[in-house]
Chimera marker file (.cmm) of the C-alpha trace (Angstrom):
<marker_set name="trace">
<marker id="1" x="25.618" y="63.577" z="132.746" r="1" g="1" b="0" radius="0.5"/>
<marker id="2" x="24.681" y="67.092" z="132.221" r="1" g="1" b="0" radius="0.5"/>
<marker id="3" x="27.284" y="69.488" z="133.411" r="1" g="1" b="0" radius="0.5"/>
<marker id="4" x="26.531" y="70.017" z="136.790" r="1" g="1" b="0" radius="0.5"/>
<marker id="5" x="25.429" y="67.415" z="136.562" r="1" g="1" b="0" radius="0.5"/>
<marker id="6" x="24.364" y="67.597" z="133.032" r="1" g="1" b="0" radius="0.5"/>
<marker id="7" x="28.008" y="67.288" z="132.180" r="1" g="1" b="0" radius="0.5"/>
<marker id="8" x="28.967" y="63.761" z="132.952" r="1" g="1" b="0" radius="0.5"/>
<marker id="9" x="26.518" y="61.428" z="131.371" r="1" g="1" b="0" radius="0.5"/>
<marker id="10" x="24.528" y="59.923" z="134.086" r="1" g="1" b="0" radius="0.5"/>
<marker id="11" x="27.104" y="61.397" z="136.279" r="1" g="1" b="0" radius="0.5"/>
<marker id="12" x="26.841" y="65.077" z="135.784" r="1" g="1" b="0" radius="0.5"/>
<marker id="13" x="24.141" y="66.911" z="134.008" r="1" g="1" b="0" radius="0.5"/>
<marker id="14" x="24.294" y="70.574" z="134.511" r="1" g="1" b="0" radius="0.5"/>
<marker id="15" x="27.216" y="71.901" z="132.580" r="1" g="1" b="0" radius="0.5"/>
<marker id="16" x="25.081" y="73.550" z="130.032" r="1" g="1" b="0" radius="0.5"/>
<marker id="17" x="22.943" y="75.250" z="132.607" r="1" g="1" b="0" radius="0.5"/>
<marker id="18" x="25.832" y="76.010" z="134.931" r="1" g="1" b="0" radius="0.5"/>
<marker id="19" x="27.722" y="74.304" z="137.676" r="1" g="1" b="0" radius="0.5"/>
<marker id="20" x="26.182" y="74.095" z="141.104" r="1" g="1" b="0" radius="0.5"/>
<marker id="21" x="27.609" y="72.396" z="144.138" r="1" g="1" b="0" radius="0.5"/>
<marker id="22" x="25.382" y="69.736" z="145.582" r="1" g="1" b="0" radius="0.5"/>
<marker id="23" x="24.182" y="70.941" z="148.940" r="1" g="1" b="0" radius="0.5"/>
<marker id="24" x="23.309" y="68.784" z="151.878" r="1" g="1" b="0" radius="0.5"/>
<marker id="25" x="25.706" y="65.969" z="151.162" r="1" g="1" b="0" radius="0.5"/>
<marker id="26" x="26.897" y="63.962" z="154.080" r="1" g="1" b="0" radius="0.5"/>
<marker id="27" x="30.555" y="64.780" z="154.748" r="1" g="1" b="0" radius="0.5"/>
<marker id="28" x="32.903" y="61.932" z="154.007" r="1" g="1" b="0" radius="0.5"/>
<marker id="29" x="36.038" y="61.130" z="155.901" r="1" g="1" b="0" radius="0.5"/>
<marker id="30" x="39.311" y="60.647" z="154.082" r="1" g="1" b="0" radius="0.5"/>
<marker id="31" x="38.822" y="56.900" z="154.488" r="1" g="1" b="0" radius="0.5"/>
<marker id="32" x="35.174" y="56.360" z="153.606" r="1" g="1" b="0" radius="0.5"/>
<marker id="33" x="32.870" y="58.019" z="151.089" r="1" g="1" b="0" radius="0.5"/>
<marker id="34" x="29.381" y="59.162" z="151.994" r="1" g="1" b="0" radius="0.5"/>
<marker id="35" x="26.474" y="56.868" z="151.106" r="1" g="1" b="0" radius="0.5"/>
<marker id="36" x="25.077" y="57.094" z="147.583" r="1" g="1" b="0" radius="0.5"/>
<marker id="37" x="22.235" y="59.625" z="147.363" r="1" g="1" b="0" radius="0.5"/>
<marker id="38" x="19.746" y="60.106" z="144.512" r="1" g="1" b="0" radius="0.5"/>
<marker id="39" x="20.518" y="63.068" z="142.253" r="1" g="1" b="0" radius="0.5"/>
<marker id="40" x="17.989" y="64.447" z="139.778" r="1" g="1" b="0" radius="0.5"/>
<marker id="41" x="18.758" y="66.705" z="136.852" r="1" g="1" b="0" radius="0.5"/>
<marker id="42" x="16.280" y="69.479" z="136.087" r="1" g="1" b="0" radius="0.5"/>
<marker id="43" x="14.878" y="70.522" z="132.697" r="1" g="1" b="0" radius="0.5"/>
<marker id="44" x="16.724" y="73.563" z="131.355" r="1" g="1" b="0" radius="0.5"/>
<marker id="45" x="16.602" y="76.198" z="128.643" r="1" g="1" b="0" radius="0.5"/>
<marker id="46" x="19.637" y="77.922" z="127.133" r="1" g="1" b="0" radius="0.5"/>
<marker id="47" x="18.730" y="81.337" z="125.717" r="1" g="1" b="0" radius="0.5"/>
<marker id="48" x="19.332" y="82.083" z="122.043" r="1" g="1" b="0" radius="0.5"/>
<marker id="49" x="22.919" y="83.284" z="121.637" r="1" g="1" b="0" radius="0.5"/>
<marker id="50" x="24.121" y="81.692" z="124.885" r="1" g="1" b="0" radius="0.5"/>
<marker id="51" x="25.369" y="78.338" z="123.568" r="1" g="1" b="0" radius="0.5"/>
<marker id="52" x="23.639" y="78.136" z="120.163" r="1" g="1" b="0" radius="0.5"/>
<marker id="53" x="22.243" y="80.801" z="117.834" r="1" g="1" b="0" radius="0.5"/>
<marker id="54" x="18.784" y="79.492" z="118.797" r="1" g="1" b="0" radius="0.5"/>
<marker id="55" x="17.328" y="78.689" z="122.210" r="1" g="1" b="0" radius="0.5"/>
<marker id="56" x="17.878" y="75.081" z="123.307" r="1" g="1" b="0" radius="0.5"/>
<marker id="57" x="15.595" y="73.275" z="125.743" r="1" g="1" b="0" radius="0.5"/>
<marker id="58" x="16.458" y="70.048" z="127.561" r="1" g="1" b="0" radius="0.5"/>
<marker id="59" x="13.729" y="67.733" z="128.831" r="1" g="1" b="0" radius="0.5"/>
<marker id="60" x="14.646" y="64.877" z="131.132" r="1" g="1" b="0" radius="0.5"/>
<marker id="61" x="13.479" y="61.593" z="129.572" r="1" g="1" b="0" radius="0.5"/>
<marker id="62" x="15.073" y="59.211" z="132.089" r="1" g="1" b="0" radius="0.5"/>
<marker id="63" x="16.988" y="60.012" z="135.267" r="1" g="1" b="0" radius="0.5"/>
<marker id="64" x="18.244" y="57.510" z="137.812" r="1" g="1" b="0" radius="0.5"/>
<marker id="65" x="21.461" y="59.202" z="138.918" r="1" g="1" b="0" radius="0.5"/>
<marker id="66" x="23.332" y="58.922" z="142.203" r="1" g="1" b="0" radius="0.5"/>
<marker id="67" x="26.053" y="60.991" z="143.853" r="1" g="1" b="0" radius="0.5"/>
<marker id="68" x="28.404" y="60.411" z="146.756" r="1" g="1" b="0" radius="0.5"/>
<marker id="69" x="31.014" y="62.625" z="148.360" r="1" g="1" b="0" radius="0.5"/>
<marker id="70" x="34.484" y="61.101" z="148.369" r="1" g="1" b="0" radius="0.5"/>
<marker id="71" x="36.355" y="63.902" z="150.171" r="1" g="1" b="0" radius="0.5"/>
<marker id="72" x="35.401" y="67.116" z="151.937" r="1" g="1" b="0" radius="0.5"/>
<marker id="73" x="37.116" y="70.303" z="152.996" r="1" g="1" b="0" radius="0.5"/>
<marker id="74" x="37.438" y="70.925" z="156.761" r="1" g="1" b="0" radius="0.5"/>
<marker id="75" x="34.198" y="72.956" z="156.663" r="1" g="1" b="0" radius="0.5"/>
<marker id="76" x="32.330" y="69.925" z="155.248" r="1" g="1" b="0" radius="0.5"/>
<marker id="77" x="31.868" y="71.202" z="151.697" r="1" g="1" b="0" radius="0.5"/>
<marker id="78" x="32.601" y="68.691" z="148.923" r="1" g="1" b="0" radius="0.5"/>
<marker id="79" x="36.162" y="68.487" z="147.643" r="1" g="1" b="0" radius="0.5"/>
<marker id="80" x="35.541" y="65.434" z="145.437" r="1" g="1" b="0" radius="0.5"/>
<marker id="81" x="32.296" y="63.782" z="144.328" r="1" g="1" b="0" radius="0.5"/>
<marker id="82" x="31.382" y="60.836" z="142.135" r="1" g="1" b="0" radius="0.5"/>
<marker id="83" x="28.251" y="60.749" z="139.952" r="1" g="1" b="0" radius="0.5"/>
<marker id="84" x="26.826" y="57.621" z="138.305" r="1" g="1" b="0" radius="0.5"/>
<marker id="85" x="23.669" y="56.392" z="136.678" r="1" g="1" b="0" radius="0.5"/>
<marker id="86" x="21.382" y="56.683" z="133.690" r="1" g="1" b="0" radius="0.5"/>
<marker id="87" x="20.432" y="60.091" z="132.323" r="1" g="1" b="0" radius="0.5"/>
<marker id="88" x="18.630" y="60.605" z="129.011" r="1" g="1" b="0" radius="0.5"/>
<marker id="89" x="17.756" y="64.109" z="127.743" r="1" g="1" b="0" radius="0.5"/>
<marker id="90" x="15.712" y="65.346" z="124.775" r="1" g="1" b="0" radius="0.5"/>
<marker id="91" x="17.379" y="68.473" z="123.343" r="1" g="1" b="0" radius="0.5"/>
<marker id="92" x="15.082" y="70.751" z="121.313" r="1" g="1" b="0" radius="0.5"/>
<marker id="93" x="15.769" y="73.706" z="119.001" r="1" g="1" b="0" radius="0.5"/>
<marker id="94" x="13.117" y="76.121" z="120.275" r="1" g="1" b="0" radius="0.5"/>
<marker id="95" x="12.950" y="77.958" z="116.926" r="1" g="1" b="0" radius="0.5"/>
<marker id="96" x="12.231" y="74.957" z="114.704" r="1" g="1" b="0" radius="0.5"/>
<marker id="97" x="11.001" y="72.277" z="117.114" r="1" g="1" b="0" radius="0.5"/>
<marker id="98" x="13.651" y="69.853" z="115.851" r="1" g="1" b="0" radius="0.5"/>
<marker id="99" x="14.802" y="67.555" z="118.661" r="1" g="1" b="0" radius="0.5"/>
<marker id="100" x="17.175" y="64.707" z="119.387" r="1" g="1" b="0" radius="0.5"/>
<marker id="101" x="17.423" y="62.357" z="122.349" r="1" g="1" b="0" radius="0.5"/>
<marker id="102" x="20.864" y="61.648" z="123.818" r="1" g="1" b="0" radius="0.5"/>
<marker id="103" x="21.887" y="59.072" z="126.413" r="1" g="1" b="0" radius="0.5"/>
<marker id="104" x="24.212" y="60.817" z="128.878" r="1" g="1" b="0" radius="0.5"/>
<marker id="105" x="24.788" y="57.760" z="131.058" r="1" g="1" b="0" radius="0.5"/>
<marker id="106" x="28.261" y="57.512" z="132.517" r="1" g="1" b="0" radius="0.5"/>
<marker id="107" x="30.450" y="58.039" z="135.538" r="1" g="1" b="0" radius="0.5"/>
<marker id="108" x="31.982" y="61.333" z="136.518" r="1" g="1" b="0" radius="0.5"/>
<marker id="109" x="34.362" y="62.547" z="139.188" r="1" g="1" b="0" radius="0.5"/>
<marker id="110" x="34.140" y="66.217" z="140.179" r="1" g="1" b="0" radius="0.5"/>
<marker id="111" x="36.957" y="68.042" z="141.974" r="1" g="1" b="0" radius="0.5"/>
<marker id="112" x="36.095" y="71.390" z="143.579" r="1" g="1" b="0" radius="0.5"/>
<marker id="113" x="39.000" y="73.834" z="143.967" r="1" g="1" b="0" radius="0.5"/>
<marker id="114" x="38.772" y="76.472" z="146.691" r="1" g="1" b="0" radius="0.5"/>
<marker id="115" x="38.970" y="79.258" z="144.088" r="1" g="1" b="0" radius="0.5"/>
<marker id="116" x="35.659" y="78.070" z="142.574" r="1" g="1" b="0" radius="0.5"/>
<marker id="117" x="37.157" y="76.093" z="139.690" r="1" g="1" b="0" radius="0.5"/>
<marker id="118" x="35.542" y="72.722" z="139.083" r="1" g="1" b="0" radius="0.5"/>
<marker id="119" x="37.614" y="70.045" z="137.365" r="1" g="1" b="0" radius="0.5"/>
<marker id="120" x="36.290" y="66.700" z="136.321" r="1" g="1" b="0" radius="0.5"/>
<marker id="121" x="36.898" y="63.410" z="134.613" r="1" g="1" b="0" radius="0.5"/>
<marker id="122" x="34.197" y="61.397" z="132.900" r="1" g="1" b="0" radius="0.5"/>
<marker id="123" x="33.758" y="58.004" z="131.320" r="1" g="1" b="0" radius="0.5"/>
<marker id="124" x="30.704" y="57.331" z="129.183" r="1" g="1" b="0" radius="0.5"/>
<marker id="125" x="28.607" y="60.291" z="128.098" r="1" g="1" b="0" radius="0.5"/>
<marker id="126" x="28.082" y="63.859" z="129.265" r="1" g="1" b="0" radius="0.5"/>
<marker id="127" x="26.597" y="67.120" z="128.025" r="1" g="1" b="0" radius="0.5"/>
<marker id="128" x="28.380" y="70.400" z="128.542" r="1" g="1" b="0" radius="0.5"/>
<marker id="129" x="27.220" y="73.832" z="127.519" r="1" g="1" b="0" radius="0.5"/>
<marker id="130" x="30.033" y="76.031" z="126.302" r="1" g="1" b="0" radius="0.5"/>
<marker id="131" x="28.773" y="79.603" z="126.613" r="1" g="1" b="0" radius="0.5"/>
<marker id="132" x="29.346" y="82.602" z="124.343" r="1" g="1" b="0" radius="0.5"/>
<marker id="133" x="32.178" y="83.868" z="126.610" r="1" g="1" b="0" radius="0.5"/>
<marker id="134" x="34.333" y="80.984" z="125.298" r="1" g="1" b="0" radius="0.5"/>
<marker id="135" x="36.573" y="81.140" z="122.263" r="1" g="1" b="0" radius="0.5"/>
<marker id="136" x="38.112" y="77.666" z="122.453" r="1" g="1" b="0" radius="0.5"/>
<marker id="137" x="36.253" y="75.423" z="122.275" r="1" g="1" b="0" radius="0.5"/>
<marker id="138" x="33.667" y="77.597" z="120.529" r="1" g="1" b="0" radius="0.5"/>
<marker id="139" x="30.219" y="78.018" z="122.075" r="1" g="1" b="0" radius="0.5"/>
<marker id="140" x="27.897" y="75.055" z="121.715" r="1" g="1" b="0" radius="0.5"/>
<marker id="141" x="25.892" y="72.386" z="123.504" r="1" g="1" b="0" radius="0.5"/>
<marker id="142" x="28.283" y="69.443" z="123.342" r="1" g="1" b="0" radius="0.5"/>
<marker id="143" x="27.652" y="65.766" z="124.005" r="1" g="1" b="0" radius="0.5"/>
<marker id="144" x="30.932" y="64.108" z="124.964" r="1" g="1" b="0" radius="0.5"/>
<marker id="145" x="31.308" y="60.371" z="124.467" r="1" g="1" b="0" radius="0.5"/>
<marker id="146" x="34.225" y="58.220" z="125.650" r="1" g="1" b="0" radius="0.5"/>
<marker id="147" x="36.757" y="59.346" z="128.235" r="1" g="1" b="0" radius="0.5"/>
<marker id="148" x="37.204" y="63.057" z="128.822" r="1" g="1" b="0" radius="0.5"/>
<marker id="149" x="38.264" y="65.808" z="131.203" r="1" g="1" b="0" radius="0.5"/>
<marker id="150" x="36.596" y="69.160" z="131.726" r="1" g="1" b="0" radius="0.5"/>
<marker id="151" x="37.203" y="72.396" z="133.599" r="1" g="1" b="0" radius="0.5"/>
<marker id="152" x="34.573" y="74.942" z="134.666" r="1" g="1" b="0" radius="0.5"/>
<marker id="153" x="36.269" y="78.235" z="135.504" r="1" g="1" b="0" radius="0.5"/>
<marker id="154" x="34.753" y="80.782" z="137.922" r="1" g="1" b="0" radius="0.5"/>
<marker id="155" x="34.646" y="83.388" z="135.103" r="1" g="1" b="0" radius="0.5"/>
<marker id="156" x="32.191" y="81.207" z="133.139" r="1" g="1" b="0" radius="0.5"/>
<marker id="157" x="34.638" y="79.809" z="130.602" r="1" g="1" b="0" radius="0.5"/>
<marker id="158" x="34.719" y="76.060" z="130.156" r="1" g="1" b="0" radius="0.5"/>
<marker id="159" x="37.080" y="73.625" z="128.489" r="1" g="1" b="0" radius="0.5"/>
<marker id="160" x="37.076" y="69.942" z="127.708" r="1" g="1" b="0" radius="0.5"/>
<marker id="161" x="39.591" y="67.432" z="126.386" r="1" g="1" b="0" radius="0.5"/>
<marker id="162" x="38.672" y="64.026" z="124.998" r="1" g="1" b="0" radius="0.5"/>
<marker id="163" x="41.209" y="61.233" z="125.565" r="1" g="1" b="0" radius="0.5"/>
<marker id="164" x="39.193" y="58.598" z="123.681" r="1" g="1" b="0" radius="0.5"/>
<marker id="165" x="35.894" y="59.276" z="121.975" r="1" g="1" b="0" radius="0.5"/>
<marker id="166" x="34.163" y="62.164" z="120.304" r="1" g="1" b="0" radius="0.5"/>
<marker id="167" x="32.234" y="65.401" z="120.792" r="1" g="1" b="0" radius="0.5"/>
<marker id="168" x="28.951" y="66.231" z="119.061" r="1" g="1" b="0" radius="0.5"/>
<marker id="169" x="27.936" y="69.892" z="118.914" r="1" g="1" b="0" radius="0.5"/>
<marker id="170" x="24.150" y="69.784" z="119.145" r="1" g="1" b="0" radius="0.5"/>
<marker id="171" x="23.952" y="73.327" z="117.751" r="1" g="1" b="0" radius="0.5"/>
<marker id="172" x="25.016" y="71.838" z="114.419" r="1" g="1" b="0" radius="0.5"/>
<marker id="173" x="22.856" y="68.726" z="114.825" r="1" g="1" b="0" radius="0.5"/>
<marker id="174" x="19.725" y="70.770" z="115.627" r="1" g="1" b="0" radius="0.5"/>
<marker id="175" x="20.294" y="73.587" z="113.102" r="1" g="1" b="0" radius="0.5"/>
<link id1="1" id2="2" r="1" g="1" b="0" radius="0.2"/>
<link id1="2" id2="3" r="1" g="1" b="0" radius="0.2"/>
<link id1="3" id2="4" r="1" g="1" b="0" radius="0.2"/>
<link id1="4" id2="5" r="1" g="1" b="0" radius="0.2"/>
<link id1="5" id2="6" r="1" g="1" b="0" radius="0.2"/>
<link id1="6" id2="7" r="1" g="1" b="0" radius="0.2"/>
<link id1="7" id2="8" r="1" g="1" b="0" radius="0.2"/>
<link id1="8" id2="9" r="1" g="1" b="0" radius="0.2"/>
<link id1="9" id2="10" r="1" g="1" b="0" radius="0.2"/>
<link id1="10" id2="11" r="1" g="1" b="0" radius="0.2"/>
<link id1="11" id2="12" r="1" g="1" b="0" radius="0.2"/>
<link id1="12" id2="13" r="1" g="1" b="0" radius="0.2"/>
<link id1="13" id2="14" r="1" g="1" b="0" radius="0.2"/>
<link id1="14" id2="15" r="1" g="1" b="0" radius="0.2"/>
<link id1="15" id2="16" r="1" g="1" b="0" radius="0.2"/>
<link id1="16" id2="17" r="1" g="1" b="0" radius="0.2"/>
<link id1="17" id2="18" r="1" g="1" b="0" radius="0.2"/>
<link id1="18" id2="19" r="1" g="1" b="0" radius="0.2"/>
<link id1="19" id2="20" r="1" g="1" b="0" radius="0.2"/>
<link id1="20" id2="21" r="1" g="1" b="0" radius="0.2"/>
<link id1="21" id2="22" r="1" g="1" b="0" radius="0.2"/>
<link id1="22" id2="23" r="1" g="1" b="0" radius="0.2"/>
<link id1="23" id2="24" r="1" g="1" b="0" radius="0.2"/>
<link id1="24" id2="25" r="1" g="1" b="0" radius="0.2"/>
<link id1="25" id2="26" r="1" g="1" b="0" radius="0.2"/>
<link id1="26" id2="27" r="1" g="1" b="0" radius="0.2"/>
<link id1="27" id2="28" r="1" g="1" b="0" radius="0.2"/>
<link id1="28" id2="29" r="1" g="1" b="0" radius="0.2"/>
<link id1="29" id2="30" r="1" g="1" b="0" radius="0.2"/>
<link id1="30" id2="31" r="1" g="1" b="0" radius="0.2"/>
<link id1="31" id2="32" r="1" g="1" b="0" radius="0.2"/>
<link id1="32" id2="33" r="1" g="1" b="0" radius="0.2"/>
<link id1="33" id2="34" r="1" g="1" b="0" radius="0.2"/>
<link id1="34" id2="35" r="1" g="1" b="0" radius="0.2"/>
<link id1="35" id2="36" r="1" g="1" b="0" radius="0.2"/>
<link id1="36" id2="37" r="1" g="1" b="0" radius="0.2"/>
<link id1="37" id2="38" r="1" g="1" b="0" radius="0.2"/>
<link id1="38" id2="39" r="1" g="1" b="0" radius="0.2"/>
<link id1="39" id2="40" r="1" g="1" b="0" radius="0.2"/>
<link id1="40" id2="41" r="1" g="1" b="0" radius="0.2"/>
<link id1="41" id2="42" r="1" g="1" b="0" radius="0.2"/>
<link id1="42" id2="43" r="1" g="1" b="0" radius="0.2"/>
<link id1="43" id2="44" r="1" g="1" b="0" radius="0.2"/>
<link id1="44" id2="45" r="1" g="1" b="0" radius="0.2"/>
<link id1="45" id2="46" r="1" g="1" b="0" radius="0.2"/>
<link id1="46" id2="47" r="1" g="1" b="0" radius="0.2"/>
<link id1="47" id2="48" r="1" g="1" b="0" radius="0.2"/>
<link id1="48" id2="49" r="1" g="1" b="0" radius="0.2"/>
<link id1="49" id2="50" r="1" g="1" b="0" radius="0.2"/>
<link id1="50" id2="51" r="1" g="1" b="0" radius="0.2"/>
<link id1="51" id2="52" r="1" g="1" b="0" radius="0.2"/>
<link id1="52" id2="53" r="1" g="1" b="0" radius="0.2"/>
<link id1="53" id2="54" r="1" g="1" b="0" radius="0.2"/>
<link id1="54" id2="55" r="1" g="1" b="0" radius="0.2"/>
<link id1="55" id2="56" r="1" g="1" b="0" radius="0.2"/>
<link id1="56" id2="57" r="1" g="1" b="0" radius="0.2"/>
<link id1="57" id2="58" r="1" g="1" b="0" radius="0.2"/>
<link id1="58" id2="59" r="1" g="1" b="0" radius="0.2"/>
<link id1="59" id2="60" r="1" g="1" b="0" radius="0.2"/>
<link id1="60" id2="61" r="1" g="1" b="0" radius="0.2"/>
<link id1="61" id2="62" r="1" g="1" b="0" radius="0.2"/>
<link id1="62" id2="63" r="1" g="1" b="0" radius="0.2"/>
<link id1="63" id2="64" r="1" g="1" b="0" radius="0.2"/>
<link id1="64" id2="65" r="1" g="1" b="0" radius="0.2"/>
<link id1="65" id2="66" r="1" g="1" b="0" radius="0.2"/>
<link id1="66" id2="67" r="1" g="1" b="0" radius="0.2"/>
<link id1="67" id2="68" r="1" g="1" b="0" radius="0.2"/>
<link id1="68" id2="69" r="1" g="1" b="0" radius="0.2"/>
<link id1="69" id2="70" r="1" g="1" b="0" radius="0.2"/>
<link id1="70" id2="71" r="1" g="1" b="0" radius="0.2"/>
<link id1="71" id2="72" r="1" g="1" b="0" radius="0.2"/>
<link id1="72" id2="73" r="1" g="1" b="0" radius="0.2"/>
<link id1="73" id2="74" r="1" g="1" b="0" radius="0.2"/>
<link id1="74" id2="75" r="1" g="1" b="0" radius="0.2"/>
<link id1="75" id2="76" r="1" g="1" b="0" radius="0.2"/>
<link id1="76" id2="77" r="1" g="1" b="0" radius="0.2"/>
<link id1="77" id2="78" r="1" g="1" b="0" radius="0.2"/>
<link id1="78" id2="79" r="1" g="1" b="0" radius="0.2"/>
<link id1="79" id2="80" r="1" g="1" b="0" radius="0.2"/>
<link id1="80" id2="81" r="1" g="1" b="0" radius="0.2"/>
<link id1="81" id2="82" r="1" g="1" b="0" radius="0.2"/>
<link id1="82" id2="83" r="1" g="1" b="0" radius="0.2"/>
<link id1="83" id2="84" r="1" g="1" b="0" radius="0.2"/>
<link id1="84" id2="85" r="1" g="1" b="0" radius="0.2"/>
<link id1="85" id2="86" r="1" g="1" b="0" radius="0.2"/>
<link id1="86" id2="87" r="1" g="1" b="0" radius="0.2"/>
<link id1="87" id2="88" r="1" g="1" b="0" radius="0.2"/>
<link id1="88" id2="89" r="1" g="1" b="0" radius="0.2"/>
<link id1="89" id2="90" r="1" g="1" b="0" radius="0.2"/>
<link id1="90" id2="91" r="1" g="1" b="0" radius="0.2"/>
<link id1="91" id2="92" r="1" g="1" b="0" radius="0.2"/>
<link id1="92" id2="93" r="1" g="1" b="0" radius="0.2"/>
<link id1="93" id2="94" r="1" g="1" b="0" radius="0.2"/>
<link id1="94" id2="95" r="1" g="1" b="0" radius="0.2"/>
<link id1="95" id2="96" r="1" g="1" b="0" radius="0.2"/>
<link id1="96" id2="97" r="1" g="1" b="0" radius="0.2"/>
<link id1="97" id2="98" r="1" g="1" b="0" radius="0.2"/>
<link id1="98" id2="99" r="1" g="1" b="0" radius="0.2"/>
<link id1="99" id2="100" r="1" g="1" b="0" radius="0.2"/>
<link id1="100" id2="101" r="1" g="1" b="0" radius="0.2"/>
<link id1="101" id2="102" r="1" g="1" b="0" radius="0.2"/>
<link id1="102" id2="103" r="1" g="1" b="0" radius="0.2"/>
<link id1="103" id2="104" r="1" g="1" b="0" radius="0.2"/>
<link id1="104" id2="105" r="1" g="1" b="0" radius="0.2"/>
<link id1="105" id2="106" r="1" g="1" b="0" radius="0.2"/>
<link id1="106" id2="107" r="1" g="1" b="0" radius="0.2"/>
<link id1="107" id2="108" r="1" g="1" b="0" radius="0.2"/>
<link id1="108" id2="109" r="1" g="1" b="0" radius="0.2"/>
<link id1="109" id2="110" r="1" g="1" b="0" radius="0.2"/>
<link id1="110" id2="111" r="1" g="1" b="0" radius="0.2"/>
<link id1="111" id2="112" r="1" g="1" b="0" radius="0.2"/>
<link id1="112" id2="113" r="1" g="1" b="0" radius="0.2"/>
<link id1="113" id2="114" r="1" g="1" b="0" radius="0.2"/>
<link id1="114" id2="115" r="1" g="1" b="0" radius="0.2"/>
<link id1="115" id2="116" r="1" g="1" b="0" radius="0.2"/>
<link id1="116" id2="117" r="1" g="1" b="0" radius="0.2"/>
<link id1="117" id2="118" r="1" g="1" b="0" radius="0.2"/>
<link id1="118" id2="119" r="1" g="1" b="0" radius="0.2"/>
<link id1="119" id2="120" r="1" g="1" b="0" radius="0.2"/>
<link id1="120" id2="121" r="1" g="1" b="0" radius="0.2"/>
<link id1="121" id2="122" r="1" g="1" b="0" radius="0.2"/>
<link id1="122" id2="123" r="1" g="1" b="0" radius="0.2"/>
<link id1="123" id2="124" r="1" g="1" b="0" radius="0.2"/>
<link id1="124" id2="125" r="1" g="1" b="0" radius="0.2"/>
<link id1="125" id2="126" r="1" g="1" b="0" radius="0.2"/>
<link id1="126" id2="127" r="1" g="1" b="0" radius="0.2"/>
<link id1="127" id2="128" r="1" g="1" b="0" radius="0.2"/>
<link id1="128" id2="129" r="1" g="1" b="0" radius="0.2"/>
<link id1="129" id2="130" r="1" g="1" b="0" radius="0.2"/>
<link id1="130" id2="131" r="1" g="1" b="0" radius="0.2"/>
<link id1="131" id2="132" r="1" g="1" b="0" radius="0.2"/>
<link id1="132" id2="133" r="1" g="1" b="0" radius="0.2"/>
<link id1="133" id2="134" r="1" g="1" b="0" radius="0.2"/>
<link id1="134" id2="135" r="1" g="1" b="0" radius="0.2"/>
<link id1="135" id2="136" r="1" g="1" b="0" radius="0.2"/>
<link id1="136" id2="137" r="1" g="1" b="0" radius="0.2"/>
<link id1="137" id2="138" r="1" g="1" b="0" radius="0.2"/>
<link id1="138" id2="139" r="1" g="1" b="0" radius="0.2"/>
<link id1="139" id2="140" r="1" g="1" b="0" radius="0.2"/>
<link id1="140" id2="141" r="1" g="1" b="0" radius="0.2"/>
<link id1="141" id2="142" r="1" g="1" b="0" radius="0.2"/>
<link id1="142" id2="143" r="1" g="1" b="0" radius="0.2"/>
<link id1="143" id2="144" r="1" g="1" b="0" radius="0.2"/>
<link id1="144" id2="145" r="1" g="1" b="0" radius="0.2"/>
<link id1="145" id2="146" r="1" g="1" b="0" radius="0.2"/>
<link id1="146" id2="147" r="1" g="1" b="0" radius="0.2"/>
<link id1="147" id2="148" r="1" g="1" b="0" radius="0.2"/>
<link id1="148" id2="149" r="1" g="1" b="0" radius="0.2"/>
<link id1="149" id2="150" r="1" g="1" b="0" radius="0.2"/>
<link id1="150" id2="151" r="1" g="1" b="0" radius="0.2"/>
<link id1="151" id2="152" r="1" g="1" b="0" radius="0.2"/>
<link id1="152" id2="153" r="1" g="1" b="0" radius="0.2"/>
<link id1="153" id2="154" r="1" g="1" b="0" radius="0.2"/>
<link id1="154" id2="155" r="1" g="1" b="0" radius="0.2"/>
<link id1="155" id2="156" r="1" g="1" b="0" radius="0.2"/>
<link id1="156" id2="157" r="1" g="1" b="0" radius="0.2"/>
<link id1="157" id2="158" r="1" g="1" b="0" radius="0.2"/>
<link id1="158" id2="159" r="1" g="1" b="0" radius="0.2"/>
<link id1="159" id2="160" r="1" g="1" b="0" radius="0.2"/>
<link id1="160" id2="161" r="1" g="1" b="0" radius="0.2"/>
<link id1="161" id2="162" r="1" g="1" b="0" radius="0.2"/>
<link id1="162" id2="163" r="1" g="1" b="0" radius="0.2"/>
<link id1="163" id2="164" r="1" g="1" b="0" radius="0.2"/>
<link id1="164" id2="165" r="1" g="1" b="0" radius="0.2"/>
<link id1="165" id2="166" r="1" g="1" b="0" radius="0.2"/>
<link id1="166" id2="167" r="1" g="1" b="0" radius="0.2"/>
<link id1="167" id2="168" r="1" g="1" b="0" radius="0.2"/>
<link id1="168" id2="169" r="1" g="1" b="0" radius="0.2"/>
<link id1="169" id2="170" r="1" g="1" b="0" radius="0.2"/>
<link id1="170" id2="171" r="1" g="1" b="0" radius="0.2"/>
<link id1="171" id2="172" r="1" g="1" b="0" radius="0.2"/>
<link id1="172" id2="173" r="1" g="1" b="0" radius="0.2"/>
<link id1="173" id2="174" r="1" g="1" b="0" radius="0.2"/>
<link id1="174" id2="175" r="1" g="1" b="0" radius="0.2"/>
</marker_set>
């Protein structure tokens, strides 16, 4: 997954590019989730100095993700969503052309707070861009593997915690 939806390996893949709430989802009742809907991650570019010292580009190699809404707020906006499915991205250092392919397949649960905070839990793989506004963890394009939690704050800061697994900072891998 890529945080939002690039974040949760096959479950969320847009963290690096920024979190966006999926629009147009069918509201779910407290008792039944909405039907699964296809979700497609978009190619992205992180500017030099945003997450890495160099610009990073992500090309979608394989994407067969799905999302469903598990709970909604009274106005119908998502309160909780689940993302699943295969997502593979090629990450490229735009200065050198060096690239790596990472499988971000996994399952992710996203929880949307009314103040704009997005919290999540993932199992499998996910990519998350930690921007220059962060101090801990330091900026980077991270691939999380295992079981992890993440928080996307409205001010742009992001955090993650790995219960079991590891984090790879692609800024180091692609340098």
